[in-house]
TIKOLVO-585657 format. One line per field, with one value per residue (C-alpha): x, y, z; residue in one letter. Coordinates in pm, 1 decimal. Example, Ala and Ser with C-alpha at 12.3 -4.5 7.8 and 13.67 -1.06 7.14 Angstrom:
% TIKOLVO-585657
px = 1230.0:1367.0 $
py = -450.0:-106.0 $
pz = 780.0:714.0 $
r = A:S $
% end
This chain:
% TIKOLVO-585657
px = 8653.4:8662.5:9035.5:9248.1:9416.4:9805.5:10025.2:9944.0:10233.3:10203.8:10053.8:10267.1:10317.9:10042.7:10084.1:9926.6:9788.2:9430.8:9414.1:9552.1:9295.4:9006.1:9113.6:9156.6:8795.9:8672.7:8859.8:8691.8:8354.0:8398.1:8186.6:7909.8:7881.9:8102.8:7934.7:8066.9:8387.5:8392.5:8287.8:8584.3:8837.3:8706.8:8754.5:9105.9:9164.9:9052.0:9301.1:9556.1:9520.1:9655.3:9705.0:9751.5:9593.5:9308.2:9291.8:9286.5:8979.1:8801.5:8869.0:8763.0:8442.6:8348.7:8385.3:8176.3:7888.1:7891.9:8102.8:8393.2:8455.0:8520.8:8719.5:8970.5:9009.7:9094.3:9330.1:9501.5:9602.8:9792.2:10146.5:10416.6:10313.3:10388.1:10570.2:10247.1:10187.5:10019.7:9722.9:9679.1:9725.9:9488.3:9206.6:9274.5:9237.9:8898.8:8757.9:8869.6:8712.3:8391.4:8401.4:8457.6:8787.9:8968.0:9290.5:9331.9:9254.4:9518.4:9776.5:9737.4:9740.9:10052.2:10218.3:10119.9:10221.6:10561.4:10610.8:10453.4:10501.9:10447.3:10082.1:9837.8:9520.6:9685.9:9742.6:9404.0:9240.3:9489.4:9380.4:9016.3:9056.2:9284.3:8994.3:8740.3:8977.9:8988.8:9350.0:9284.4:9641.3:9770.6:9492.5:9578.4:9945.6:9841.4:9613.1:9914.1:10140.1:9858.7:9885.7:10266.0:10230.1:9994.8:10223.1:10421.1:10150.4:10214.5:9831.6:9787.3:10097.1:9992.7:9662.4:9853.0:10081.9:9801.7:9609.5:9891.3:9970.2:9600.7:9494.3:9181.3:8992.1:9296.4:9324.5:8943.7:8956.6:9230.3:9073.8:8718.6:8884.3:9035.5:8725.0:8529.1:8792.5:8860.3:8532.8:8649.5:9018.4:9054.3:9348.5:9184.5:8863.1:9058.5:9185.4:8876.7:8766.5:9047.5:8973.4:8623.3:8750.5:8977.3:8673.6:8496.5:8235.6:8247.2:7961.5:8107.2:8448.9:8297.5:8128.5:8438.0:8681.9:8449.5:8414.2:8795.1:8817.8:8527.7:8713.3:9044.3:8967.1:9374.7:9411.0:9540.2:9612.2:9250.9:9119.4:9336.3:9203.7:8843.2:8893.5:9001.0:8711.5:8467.2:8603.5:8577.6:8195.7:8169.8:8079.2:8287.3:8129.2:8201.2:8547.1:8606.4:8497.9:8767.1:9039.5:9001.6:9029.2:9326.5:9492.1:9451.8:9665.6:9955.0:10177.1:9990.3:10219.6:10225.9:10088.4:9760.2:9760.9:9785.6:9477.0:9288.4:9384.2:9274.8:8933.9:8901.7:9002.7:8738.2:8489.9:8571.0:8739.2:9047.2:9136.5:9156.0:9357.8:9602.3:9659.0:9762.9:10013.4:10149.3:10202.4:10367.9:10596.6:10711.6:10832.2:10960.8:11015.9:11211.8:10893.5:10831.1:10500.8:10373.5:10452.7:10266.7:9957.9:9974.0:9991.9:9682.9:9484.4:9605.9:9507.3:9164.1:9143.0:9250.2:9571.3:9757.3:10083.0:10144.5:10031.2:10302.3:10571.1:10451.3:10480.2:10808.7:10963.2:10828.2:11005.9:11316.5:11337.7:11233.5:11286.5:11133.9:10805.4:10592.9:10238.7:10396.6:10525.3:10185.1:10002.1:10237.6:10172.3:9772.7:9735.3:9677.1:9799.6:10165.5:10409.1:10682.7:10971.7:11340.9:11505.1:11186.1:11149.7:11528.3:11468.4:11148.8:11332.8:11620.7:11390.6:11213.1:11521.2:11628.1:11325.3:11297.6:11652.4:11618.8:11266.4:11089.3:10748.0:10493.7:10295.1:10580.8:10661.5:10306.5:10274.0:10611.6:10480.1:10171.2:10353.0:10602.4:10322.3:10153.6:10504.8:10566.7:10216.3:10292.7:10594.1:10422.1:10608.9:10274.8:10452.6:10665.4:10375.5:10153.6:10428.9:10439.7:10063.3:10043.4:10312.3:10139.8:9811.2:9937.2:10107.9:9820.6:9562.8:9776.5:9733.0:9345.4:9047.8:8797.3:8535.6:8390.7:8157.3:8016.1:7952.9:7770.0:7580.6:7476.2:7374.9:7169.9:6990.1:6910.4:6778.2:6580.6:6427.6:6342.1:6083.7:5813.9:5561.7:5781.8:5845.0:5474.2:5385.9:5610.4:5377.2:5469.4:5737.1:6072.5:6184.6:6025.8:6330.9:6410.6:6775.8:7002.3:7106.2:7291.7:7548.6:7619.2:7821.0:8205.3:8477.4:8628.3:8280.5:8243.6:8066.4:8301.9:8204.3:7838.0:7876.8:8073.6:7791.3:7539.9:7720.4:7738.2:7365.3:7238.1:7016.5:7265.1:7572.3:7830.7:7973.2:8200.9:8171.2:7979.2:7991.4:7664.4:7438.5:7712.9:7732.9:7352.6:7340.5:7645.8:7462.3:7154.4:7383.1:7513.1:7178.0:7182.1:7552.7:7471.3:7153.6:6876.2:6747.7:6768.8:6795.0:6835.3:6469.2:6355.7:6561.2:6430.9:6067.8:6111.3:6186.6:5839.1:5733.2:5869.1:6192.9:6242.9:6147.5:6412.1:6694.8:6615.5:6620.0:6945.4:7102.7:6981.7:7108.5:7439.7:7506.7:7425.2:7790.0:7902.4:7681.0:7848.7:7618.0:7262.7:7116.2:6820.6:6984.5:7307.9:7506.7:7632.7:7897.0:7989.2:7988.8:7924.8:7582.8:7451.8:7437.9:7186.8:6941.4:6671.8:6743.0:6768.8:6399.8:6279.3:6425.2:6442.5:6155.8:6199.5:6589.8:6709.2:6956.4:7196.5:7379.1:7720.3:7802.5:8105.9:8225.8:8306.0:8644.6:8736.6:8597.6:8745.4:9079.7:9094.3:8991.3:9246.6:9539.0:9416.7:9533.4:9267.5:9355.7:9086.4:8806.6:8732.1:8920.5:8775.0:8983.3:9341.0:9257.7:9134.4:8908.4:8755.8:8674.6:8513.3:8310.0:8211.5:8092.3:7882.9:7733.6:7662.5:7502.7:7279.6:7147.0:7074.1:6885.9:6668.6:6600.1:6510.1:6271.8:6136.2:6102.2:6112.9:6221.8:6360.8:6714.1:6855.4:7136.3:7419.4:7625.5:7981.1:8042.4:7700.9:7782.1:8101.2:7956.2:7639.6:7680.5:7406.1:7147.0:7256.6:7272.5:6922.1:6766.0:6972.2:6818.9:6483.1:6489.9:6593.3:6305.1:6532.3:6567.7:6841.0:7117.9:7420.8:7659.7:7616.4:7777.1:8096.3:8140.8:8531.2:8494.4:8348.1:8609.7:8452.7:8699.1:8722.1:8868.9:8822.9:9104.9:8940.0:8986.1:9199.8:9019.9:8692.1:8853.4:8904.3:8629.6:8484.9:8731.5:8702.4:9063.2:8981.9:8709.5:8911.2:9232.1:9213.4:9264.0:9633.5:9661.4:9413.0:9651.3:9711.6:9317.8:9216.0:9121.8:8915.2:8735.3:8671.4:8521.6:8304.3:8161.9:7856.9:7841.6:8128.9:7992.7:7631.3:7738.9:7550.3:7254.5:7238.1:7263.0:6935.4:7048.4:7112.8:6778.7:6597.3 $
py = 19207.5:19437.5:19451.0:19700.7:19967.7:19957.1:20166.7:20529.2:20770.0:21133.1:21360.5:21573.6:21921.4:22140.6:22448.5:22680.8:22621.1:22716.0:22459.1:22191.5:22265.0:22253.9:21920.0:21804.1:21896.1:21746.5:21411.7:21399.7:21413.1:21160.0:20914.5:21145.6:21374.9:21259.7:21510.2:21820.6:21652.6:21620.2:21981.4:22101.9:21874.2:22006.5:22369.6:22294.4:22168.4:22484.5:22667.0:22397.2:22181.8:21829.0:21871.7:21504.2:21539.3:21707.4:21427.6:21186.9:21324.1:21348.9:20996.4:20878.5:21097.5:20964.7:20606.7:20671.0:20836.4:20516.7:20673.8:20433.7:20483.1:20854.8:20780.5:20563.4:20876.3:21087.0:20874.1:20770.7:21132.7:21120.2:21071.9:20819.9:20488.1:20187.2:20430.7:20585.9:20610.1:20275.5:20481.7:20590.8:20244.0:20092.5:20345.6:20302.3:19901.7:19932.5:20200.0:19988.2:19674.6:19848.3:19959.7:19581.9:19706.6:19402.4:19422.2:19773.4:19661.3:19388.9:19617.0:19865.1:19584.0:19408.7:19754.4:19773.7:19434.5:19481.7:19799.8:19635.5:19276.5:19225.3:19371.4:19055.2:19279.2:19374.1:19031.0:18905.5:19164.4:19101.9:18739.5:18858.0:19073.0:18803.0:18549.7:18798.3:18821.8:18443.8:18404.8:18135.7:17992.5:18355.5:18435.0:18095.1:18216.4:18557.8:18421.7:18211.3:18513.4:18685.2:18392.3:18428.5:18793.6:18732.3:18500.2:18802.8:18985.1:19068.3:19070.9:18729.3:18595.7:18698.9:18537.9:18206.6:18218.2:18243.6:17971.1:17730.8:17799.8:17706.7:18088.5:18043.1:18331.4:18576.9:18448.7:18478.9:18835.6:18936.4:18750.4:18903.9:19248.5:19210.3:19069.8:19369.3:19582.4:19327.0:19139.2:18972.3:18880.7:18507.9:18421.2:18568.1:18392.7:18046.7:18105.9:18190.8:17836.0:17679.5:17836.1:17698.5:17374.4:17350.3:17444.8:17148.3:17349.6:17178.3:17350.8:17691.5:17567.4:17459.6:17778.2:17985.2:17763.6:17734.5:18118.0:18148.4:17937.0:18129.9:18460.7:18327.2:18004.7:17979.5:17937.1:17567.4:17560.9:17660.4:17412.8:17119.7:17196.8:17212.0:16867.5:16733.1:16899.0:16746.6:16408.1:16402.5:16496.8:16237.5:16476.8:16280.4:16394.1:16763.0:16645.1:16492.2:16815.5:17025.3:16762.0:16736.6:17139.5:17115.5:16864.9:17110.7:17377.2:17517.7:17445.8:17151.3:16892.0:16559.6:16670.7:16775.2:16425.6:16238.3:16445.4:16343.0:15963.9:15957.4:16082.1:15826.4:15559.0:15660.2:15675.2:15323.8:15415.6:15216.5:15182.1:15545.6:15610.4:15331.0:15525.9:15824.5:15601.9:15436.3:15748.4:15940.4:15629.9:15630.8:15976.6:15914.3:15562.7:15612.4:15695.8:15414.7:15609.0:15603.1:15210.1:15161.3:15336.9:15170.5:14838.9:14929.3:14991.8:14655.1:14456.0:14630.3:14509.3:14155.2:14200.0:14011.4:13931.0:14294.4:14408.7:14219.6:14338.6:14696.5:14650.4:14468.8:14779.0:15009.7:14826.0:14781.7:15142.2:15239.3:14935.8:15127.1:15191.6:15002.7:15032.5:14854.6:14557.3:14549.8:14552.4:14270.2:14068.5:14176.1:13995.7:13676.5:13459.7:13600.6:13438.6:13660.7:13444.4:13427.6:13721.6:13944.4:13864.2:13971.0:14300.5:14397.5:14352.1:14555.3:14841.7:14816.0:14832.7:15125.2:15320.3:15269.1:15374.5:15682.0:15778.7:15708.0:15766.1:15570.3:15477.2:15292.1:15142.7:14997.9:14866.3:14667.3:14530.4:14402.2:14260.1:14080.7:13963.4:13788.2:13658.2:13486.7:13367.4:13201.5:13060.6:12909.3:13104.6:13190.1:13367.2:13588.9:13663.9:13761.9:13987.5:14179.4:14198.0:14327.4:14593.0:14713.3:14728.3:14920.4:15179.0:15222.4:15261.4:15531.4:15720.2:15719.6:15837.3:15578.6:15577.7:15248.4:15390.4:15624.3:15326.3:15147.6:15448.8:15531.6:15160.9:15169.8:15481.5:15323.3:15010.6:15220.2:15441.4:15154.9:14941.2:14783.9:15034.4:15312.1:15174.8:15139.0:15465.8:15647.4:15505.0:15517.3:15743.9:15732.2:15681.5:15379.6:15263.7:14885.6:14933.1:14920.5:14607.2:14683.9:14421.9:14507.5:14335.8:14337.4:14358.6:14010.2:13866.5:13709.9:14024.2:14051.3:13679.7:13744.2:14087.0:13868.5:13609.6:13869.0:14090.0:13738.1:13770.7:13940.9:14172.7:14285.0:14538.4:14517.0:14855.5:14908.1:15008.4:15320.5:15601.5:15793.5:15659.3:15730.8:16098.5:16120.5:15968.5:16204.8:16477.3:16391.7:16310.4:16670.8:16805.5:16627.5:16713.8:17105.2:17107.1:17110.7:16796.8:16660.7:16300.1:16060.0:15972.8:16321.7:16396.5:16067.7:16144.8:16494.2:16321.2:16344.1:16191.2:16467.6:16467.8:16101.3:16089.8:16352.2:16166.0:15845.0:16021.3:16185.5:15856.3:15711.8:16001.1:16020.7:15670.4:15681.2:15793.2:15448.3:15253.5:15168.5:14869.8:14883.6:14649.9:14733.0:14659.5:14748.1:14649.9:14887.6:14681.4:14947.2:14705.4:14973.5:15047.5:14798.6:15098.0:15260.7:14965.9:15185.6:15491.7:15256.0:15129.1:15471.1:15646.8:15342.7:15098.8:14883.8:14833.6:14489.8:14452.1:14137.2:14078.4:13892.4:13704.4:13491.5:13330.9:13606.3:13486.6:13427.6:13732.1:13971.9:13818.9:13840.4:14208.1:14286.9:14135.8:14326.4:14671.9:14875.9:15179.4:15386.9:15400.0:15071.8:15235.4:14985.0:14704.5:14798.8:14653.3:14304.1:14394.9:14695.1:14477.6:14221.0:14499.3:14632.2:14281.6:14250.4:14595.3:14483.9:14160.4:14334.5:14590.1:14351.9:14121.3:14428.4:14471.2:14099.4:14123.1:14486.5:14422.1:14031.3:13919.2:14284.3:14154.0:13853.5:13688.9:13479.5:13277.4:13243.5:12903.2:12803.1:12948.7:12769.0:12420.9:12464.9:12763.9:12663.3:12632.0:12965.7:13123.2:13019.9:13131.4:13477.7:13521.0:13434.1:13695.6:13955.9:13821.9:13722.8:13395.0:13163.0:13178.3:12933.1:13208.7:13300.5:12965.9:13061.4:13398.2:13345.4:13401.6:13738.8:13996.7:14303.0:14536.0:14446.0:14693.9:14503.9:14299.9:13980.6:14074.0:13759.3:13524.7:13584.9:13517.6:13169.8:12896.1:12879.3:12717.4:12641.1:12727.4:13031.3:12893.4:12828.0:12977.5:13176.5:12872.8:12871.0:13215.5:13117.2:13146.4:13509.2:13604.9:13608.6:13980.5:13918.3:13617.8:13815.4:14111.5:13867.5:13660.2:13465.2:13590.0:13368.5:13068.5:13109.4:13166.3:13140.6:13202.4:13520.0:13508.3:13566.1:13868.0:14049.0:13956.2:14175.0 $
pz = 7239.8:7527.0:7656.5:7832.2:7618.2:7566.5:7765.4:7682.6:7663.9:7735.4:7446.9:7237.5:7339.2:7223.8:7026.3:7313.8:7659.2:7553.2:7264.0:7537.7:7775.0:7525.2:7395.7:7755.7:7827.1:7504.6:7570.9:7930.8:7762.2:7512.4:7701.6:7821.2:7507.6:7220.0:6987.2:7191.9:7199.2:6827.4:6801.4:7009.8:6821.1:6518.2:6650.0:6743.6:6379.2:6234.4:6430.0:6368.7:6082.6:6104.5:6501.7:6609.8:6947.0:6779.1:6510.6:6784.6:7002.4:6666.3:6574.6:6942.2:6935.5:6579.0:6680.4:7000.9:6757.1:6554.0:6243.9:6256.6:5882.4:5930.8:6257.8:6057.3:5814.1:6100.6:6290.0:5954.8:5926.3:6224.7:6107.6:6193.6:6021.7:6195.2:6464.6:6563.1:6924.3:7087.9:7194.4:6834.8:6701.7:6949.9:6855.6:6482.7:6511.5:6711.8:6462.3:6167.8:6312.4:6377.7:6018.4:5904.7:5775.7:5913.1:5707.2:5818.4:6165.3:6152.2:6006.4:6301.7:6555.6:6401.1:6427.3:6817.2:6881.9:6742.1:6967.0:7280.2:7267.4:7618.7:7618.9:7589.6:7505.7:7172.7:7065.4:7160.7:6970.7:6674.9:6698.2:6668.6:6364.6:6203.1:6238.9:6086.8:5800.0:5753.3:5857.0:6115.9:6156.5:6206.0:6462.7:6665.1:6679.8:6795.7:7073.2:7182.3:7186.0:7388.1:7652.8:7666.5:7726.7:7985.7:8166.1:8284.3:8403.5:8758.5:8869.8:8733.8:8861.7:9214.5:9183.8:9055.9:9367.0:9597.9:9426.6:9417.8:9798.7:9852.8:9946.2:9731.3:9883.8:9813.0:9442.0:9408.9:9535.9:9285.7:8985.5:9066.0:9087.3:8745.6:8583.0:8716.8:8526.1:8229.9:8182.9:7858.3:7952.1:7851.0:8073.3:8376.8:8298.9:8261.4:8590.2:8756.2:8609.3:8743.1:9097.8:9080.5:8981.4:9290.4:9502.9:9331.5:9138.6:8819.0:8673.1:8726.9:8635.3:8277.4:8225.4:8276.3:8090.1:7796.0:7782.7:7777.3:7482.0:7315.7:7382.4:7259.5:7024.7:6999.9:7388.6:7367.9:7746.8:7804.4:7569.1:7690.0:8056.2:7907.9:7749.8:8071.1:8269.6:8013.5:8057.2:8426.4:8403.0:8107.9:7834.0:7587.5:7255.8:7372.5:7479.5:7143.9:6958.3:7156.8:7126.1:6768.0:6753.5:6981.1:6749.4:6457.3:6658.2:6434.9:6739.9:6893.9:6841.2:7039.8:7339.7:7162.6:6987.0:7315.6:7454.9:7155.0:7175.1:7533.7:7442.7:7166.5:7398.7:7659.9:7368.5:7269.5:6906.3:6969.9:6618.0:6564.3:6867.9:6760.9:6441.1:6644.6:6858.1:6572.3:6358.6:6673.2:6719.6:6346.4:6404.3:6763.2:6839.6:7168.6:7380.3:7623.3:7751.7:7403.0:7359.2:7690.5:7563.9:7223.7:7439.1:7629.0:7294.6:7122.2:7453.1:7417.5:7052.8:7116.1:6953.7:7238.4:7059.9:6949.9:7290.5:7443.4:7207.4:7271.6:7634.3:7643.9:7414.1:7684.1:7978.2:7758.7:7709.2:8059.2:8304.3:8590.3:8422.6:8650.7:8475.7:8166.6:8362.2:8530.9:8201.7:8097.8:8431.2:8398.4:8048.4:8272.3:7975.7:8020.4:8280.0:8400.3:8509.7:8529.6:8364.8:8387.9:8765.8:8798.3:8597.6:8797.9:9143.7:9007.3:8899.3:9231.3:9432.0:9206.8:9273.6:9644.2:9665.9:9464.6:9608.8:9274.4:9200.3:9431.8:9091.5:8956.4:9289.5:9351.6:8998.2:9012.2:9363.3:9175.7:8904.3:9121.7:9330.6:9000.1:8873.7:9197.8:9218.0:8875.2:8995.7:9293.3:9551.2:9743.1:10060.8:9824.3:9606.8:9885.3:10048.4:9704.6:9689.1:10014.2:9986.2:9667.8:9820.4:10136.7:9925.1:9681.5:9963.3:10114.9:9826.3:9776.4:9957.3:10051.4:10358.4:10413.5:10683.9:10426.8:10169.2:10444.9:10533.4:10189.9:10127.0:10434.0:10321.7:9994.8:10172.7:10405.0:10143.6:9861.4:10023.3:9854.5:9955.6:9866.4:9506.6:9485.5:9597.4:9350.2:9086.4:8704.5:8555.6:8411.7:8052.0:7907.2:7690.9:7730.7:7554.5:7874.6:8056.6:8360.9:8492.6:8846.9:9135.5:9236.1:9006.6:8931.2:8985.4:8634.7:8497.3:8185.2:8097.9:8129.5:7917.8:7652.6:7640.4:7620.2:7350.9:7121.4:7082.4:6780.5:6977.9:7222.9:7206.1:7452.2:7526.8:7827.7:8188.8:8154.5:8419.6:8295.2:8574.5:8841.2:8713.5:8761.6:9082.2:9198.4:9090.4:9288.6:9581.5:9582.2:9626.8:9994.3:10045.6:9966.8:10184.2:9951.8:10109.3:10450.3:10367.8:10039.7:10116.2:10090.2:9782.2:9609.7:9712.2:9518.8:9190.8:9003.0:8705.1:8473.2:8636.2:8648.1:8263.6:8206.0:8382.3:8237.7:7875.3:7973.2:8054.5:7729.4:7528.0:7720.3:7627.8:7272.5:7201.6:7299.8:7085.2:6746.1:6629.1:6500.8:6803.4:6996.1:7356.2:7504.4:7800.3:8080.9:8282.0:8544.7:8851.4:9111.7:8989.3:9229.5:9462.5:9235.5:9175.0:9336.3:9108.0:8789.2:8872.5:8911.6:8585.9:8358.5:8496.2:8176.9:8176.5:8290.0:8583.7:8596.9:8945.0:8851.1:9184.1:9272.1:9585.4:9822.7:9922.7:9554.2:9422.8:9693.0:9687.5:9317.5:9347.6:9606.2:9403.4:9098.5:9041.5:8876.5:8648.3:8840.9:9074.8:9291.4:9584.9:9825.2:9687.5:9852.4:10190.0:10273.5:10553.4:10345.7:10035.5:10273.1:10429.2:10081.8:9966.2:10264.5:10198.5:9863.8:9953.8:10217.7:9965.3:9683.1:9909.3:10001.2:9652.8:9615.2:9881.7:9771.5:9419.6:9332.9:9024.7:8898.8:8947.5:8781.2:8958.0:8773.9:9020.9:8860.3:8966.9:8834.8:8498.4:8475.8:8588.2:8341.7:8087.0:7845.3:8120.1:8294.9:7952.8:7863.4:8205.8:8153.1:7810.6:7940.0:8186.5:7928.3:7687.9:7422.1:7232.4:7287.3:7025.0:7001.6:6947.8:7299.4:7393.6:7162.8:7334.3:7299.0:6931.9:6984.1:6851.5:7036.3:7223.0:7591.7:7823.0:8170.8:8337.5:8194.4:7825.9:7746.5:7985.2:7791.6:7453.7:7586.0:7612.5:7983.4:8230.8:8601.5:8714.1:8877.1:9117.8:9427.5:9326.2:9663.1:9878.7:9824.7:9987.5:10276.3:10557.9:10491.3:10427.2:10781.7:10772.8:10471.1:10636.2:10940.6:10748.4:10533.1:10829.6:10751.3:10373.5:10315.0:10501.9:10359.0:9987.1:9748.8:10012.1:10184.6:10550.0:10756.1:10938.6:10595.3:10466.4:10735.2 $
r = M:S:T:A:N:P:T:I:P:A:R:P:N:M:P:N:A:A:L:R:A:A:L:D:I:A:A:A:R:L:E:S:D:P:A:A:A:L:E:A:A:E:V:A:L:R:Q:A:P:G:L:P:P:A:L:F:V:A:G:Q:A:L:R:H:L:G:R:P:G:E:A:C:T:R:L:E:A:I:G:G:G:A:R:R:P:P:M:V:L:W:E:L:A:Q:A:A:S:E:A:A:R:H:E:A:A:V:A:A:L:E:D:L:T:R:Q:Q:P:G:V:A:S:G:W:F:L:L:A:S:E:L:R:K:A:G:R:D:D:N:A:W:R:A:D:L:S:A:V:H:A:A:S:R:D:A:E:L:L:A:A:A:T:D:M:N:A:G:K:L:D:D:A:E:A:K:L:A:A:R:A:A:R:L:P:D:D:P:V:G:T:R:M:Q:G:E:L:A:W:R:R:G:N:M:T:E:A:L:R:L:V:E:R:A:V:T:L:A:P:G:F:D:L:A:R:D:F:L:V:R:L:L:M:Q:V:N:R:L:P:D:A:L:V:H:A:E:M:L:A:R:S:P:V:G:G:S:A:A:D:L:V:L:A:S:V:L:V:R:L:G:D:Q:E:R:A:R:A:I:Y:E:R:M:L:E:A:Q:P:E:Q:P:L:L:W:Q:N:L:G:H:V:L:K:T:L:G:E:Q:G:E:A:I:A:A:Y:R:T:A:V:T:Q:Q:P:T:L:G:E:A:W:W:S:L:A:N:L:K:T:V:K:L:E:G:E:D:I:A:R:M:E:A:A:L:A:R:L:E:G:E:G:G:R:D:E:D:V:F:H:L:H:F:S:L:G:K:A:Y:E:D:A:G:D:I:A:R:S:F:D:H:Y:D:K:G:N:R:L:R:R:S:L:V:R:Y:D:P:D:L:L:A:A:E:A:N:A:A:A:L:T:F:S:S:A:F:I:A:G:M:G:E:G:G:C:P:A:D:D:P:I:F:I:V:G:L:P:R:S:G:S:T:L:V:E:Q:I:L:S:S:H:S:A:I:E:G:T:M:E:L:S:E:L:M:V:I:A:A:R:L:Q:S:R:I:D:E:G:E:F:A:S:F:E:A:M:V:R:S:L:G:P:A:E:R:L:R:L:G:E:E:Y:I:E:R:T:R:V:H:R:K:A:D:R:P:R:F:T:D:K:M:P:N:N:W:Q:H:V:G:L:I:R:L:I:L:P:N:A:K:I:V:D:A:R:R:H:P:M:S:C:C:F:S:G:W:K:Q:H:F:A:R:G:Q:T:F:T:Y:D:L:G:E:I:G:R:Y:Y:R:D:Y:V:R:L:M:A:H:Y:D:A:A:A:P:G:A:V:H:R:V:I:Y:E:S:M:V:A:D:Q:E:G:E:T:R:R:L:L:D:Y:L:G:L:P:F:E:E:G:C:L:E:F:H:R:N:T:R:A:V:R:T:A:S:S:E:Q:V:R:Q:P:I:Y:T:D:A:V:E:H:W:K:A:F:A:P:W:L:G:P:L:E:A:A:L:G:D:V:A:T:S:Y:P:E:V:P:A:P:L:R:L $
% end
């Protein structure tokens, strides 16, 4: 590891001016002519045997000449032991390292860091040598000490101040200057990675942060950041590797365990995540957030009674924990009444009076909306739903005009002539079954029916296709292509094959059963049906559709953990539904039969008939188990997780009508899409 030298004090006094001048000249020639420097040092030693400055120059010269063992001999002859000058200890450590005398290097660096504990470079080199000596735990601690020392580095502090103040150019200049001088500095490298992330350059951010943890494997804060970056780009297997390494840190503790559990949840390994939460709660039971997280896992696993108990423990310990209240309300089969409503109202008043977290406030509004809805107080229910949605909308970024433009661009591009003209290409795998549409459209019911078939594995809402689509869109945003159509036309057979194979490979981690087909229930993939046809031509696409008033209202009153930013305004969700219907109608015309539509109300009315038609589209034989989907014990992460563990029912079909007096903005936005349902209005079929 190339790092900066520790602070070097002035040399001891020389015996005479001539020797001092000769050694100064020799030291100046170390890089350009180490042999001459060595000869000058030897001359000085013949005149003054054991002279420390001469031994030091000789040691440096020998190391430059590739003779580190001899360099160690000369440097070790300098007296003082552990009190040798830092410059001598530093040189001795590097010579011993090059000579593969790692314990000797460790000893020198331990002496050095005792003298200069605030110099990060000494700790980093010590960590490297300890690792070579097989002392990994000690190495990890040395890296952590190095990071602690670097936290007081004035140069890094100045760059951090600029970054936090939004002065990214100033921070970049400072960090670039430091990197030119110290190219292998782990802390500076991590900060450059953070800067790239703040600028939105995820590729560069990942490269730099990965390099930081390679330089200093015990740099826990950098590895934690790396895990979060990897999760953002959906590189979940890589995130798991680093999360497991972080959990092995000698000082990792509960924070590292939480990071690991979050990765496991994303990967669908709920049982292992559950074990982590339960172990942590055994040690520290007074942790409301842990109880909440455990409740999420138990709910996904179908352990409803235990999930309720976990959520109730969380809100007992912290009554203002809005997400835990919402998690209880969101179980659908739980009704919050009487005392619960009073406790939530008190918590909300306290939060609003004290300026509490917006997240807790809007979660409590959604929870109270559900509670009053269950109690039949529709006006009060709507008021809370409305307040929760308005607050949530103020905190998210969503541009309905941009969504409409992207949907129009896709429709204009993927004409029947264009699809035919692109010819064959893409990955021939027929594994994926994409279930698209809107949230709360009955898609979880469709997924549960399909995953009850012996040939189909139900996974979850996978983001892999959206990651690929976003990467392609960035090529337009960055100016590589002038339009969406130009970008799509550039995708030749080889690149389409590669993209399809990338999707199959990236989703492999979510497949736990030995079944030939699997579902991807990301509803937003309706925007990318054209891309699916290009890169996975044999994949099946199922469009789950529900009455627009029912579907949109249900989505509006449902707070989603992440994504679905279009759902927090009645007018915007209505526009979104229209854009969805328009684009799907276009695909129906451009590629007839490519998409199979499941109308929720038809499935409720004739489950067997609709299930048989769905399986015929997939080319699979009918199985009775599909009609008993509620017996399926697979983990379900969506808002309908409890509903699909019951036989099919009709209660929700027209539930929205109780709120009809307040839904004017939604009706106006939907227009004839609502009145024509399930048919598509003529203007949208053009």
